[in-house]
C-alpha positions in Angstrom: -21.9 -58.4 6.5 -18.3 -57.2 5.9 -19.1 -56.9 2.1 -22.2 -54.9 2.9 -20.2 -52.5 5.1 -17.6 -52.1 2.4 -20.3 -51.4 -0.1 -21.8 -48.7 2.2 -18.4 -47.1 2.7 -17.8 -47.0 -1.1 -21.2 -45.5 -1.7 -20.6 -42.9 1.0 -17.2 -42.0 -0.6 -18.7 -41.8 -4.1 -21.3 -39.3 -2.7 -18.4 -37.4 -1.1 -16.6 -37.3 -4.5 -19.8 -36.0 -6.3 -20.2 -33.3 -3.6 -16.5 -32.3 -4.0 -17.1 -32.0 -7.8 -20.2 -29.9 -7.3 -18.1 -27.3 -5.4 -16.5 -26.4 -8.7 -19.9 -25.4 -10.2 -20.7 -22.6 -7.8 -20.3 -19.8 -10.3 -23.0 -17.9 -12.2 -21.6 -18.9 -15.6 -20.3 -22.4 -15.4 -17.2 -22.0 -17.5 -15.4 -24.5 -15.2 -17.1 -27.4 -17.1 -15.9 -26.1 -20.4 -12.4 -25.6 -19.0 -12.1 -29.1 -17.5 -13.7 -30.9 -20.5 -11.8 -29.1 -23.2 -8.1 -29.0 -22.6 -7.7 -29.3 -18.8 -9.3 -32.7 -18.2 -6.0 -34.2 -17.1 -5.7 -31.6 -14.4 -9.2 -32.2 -13.0 -8.5 -35.9 -13.0 -5.3 -35.2 -11.2 -7.1 -33.1 -8.6 -9.6 -35.9 -7.9 -6.9 -38.6 -7.8 -4.9 -36.5 -5.3 -7.9 -35.8 -3.1 -9.4 -39.3 -3.2 -6.4 -41.6 -3.9 -7.3 -42.6 -7.4 -5.6 -43.2 -10.7 -5.6 -41.1 -13.8 -7.3 -42.9 -16.7 -7.3 -42.1 -20.4 -9.7 -42.7 -23.2 -7.7 -42.7 -26.4 -10.8 -42.7 -28.7 -12.4 -39.7 -27.0 -9.0 -38.1 -26.0 -10.2 -37.5 -22.5 -8.7 -38.0 -19.0 -10.8 -39.1 -16.1 -10.2 -40.2 -12.5 -10.5 -43.9 -11.6 -12.0 -44.0 -8.1 -13.7 -47.0 -6.4 -14.1 -48.9 -9.7 -15.9 -45.8 -11.1 -14.8 -43.0 -13.5 -15.3 -39.3 -12.7 -14.7 -36.0 -14.4 -16.0 -32.5 -13.9 -19.4 -33.6 -15.0 -19.7 -36.4 -12.3 -19.8 -40.1 -12.7 -18.9 -41.0 -16.3 -18.3 -44.7 -15.8 -20.7 -45.7 -18.7 -19.3 -43.0 -21.0 -15.6 -43.8 -21.5 -13.5 -46.8 -22.4 -10.3 -46.1 -20.6 -6.8 -47.4 -19.9 -4.5 -46.5 -17.0 -2.5 -43.4 -18.1 0.6 -44.9 -16.5 0.2 -47.9 -18.7 -0.8 -46.2 -21.9 1.4 -47.6 -24.7 0.1 -45.7 -27.7 2.4 -44.5 -30.4 5.4 -42.7 -28.7 4.9 -39.5 -30.8 1.2 -39.5 -29.8 2.0 -40.0 -26.1 4.6 -37.2 -26.2 2.1 -34.8 -27.9 -0.6 -35.7 -25.3 1.9 -35.0 -22.6 2.9 -31.6 -24.0 -0.6 -30.5 -24.8 -2.6 -32.0 -21.9 -0.2 -32.2 -19.0 2.2 -29.3 -19.7 -0.5 -27.3 -21.5 2.0 -26.0 -24.1 
């Protein structure tokens, strides 16, 4: 029973996450999707992680940041768990030059 209750809580929170994401799409021209999938994905992942206590994840093949929440992955388009193969950004150990470039371009937006 406790497992079922936890599952119901997680499903409810996942719906809350999706509803939160949908609030960013209330514009006549949905440029927010382009913004948060082409250059500012780190910052949308950060927003979700701050709001829902998650962890920023990174897909080095797709070069895309997402939020890890409740064993699911989310970006501006919604639940993308089946789309990306991620690592924790805090544990990403790629080439130091690559990581520094990612930090400058995606985090600092230089």
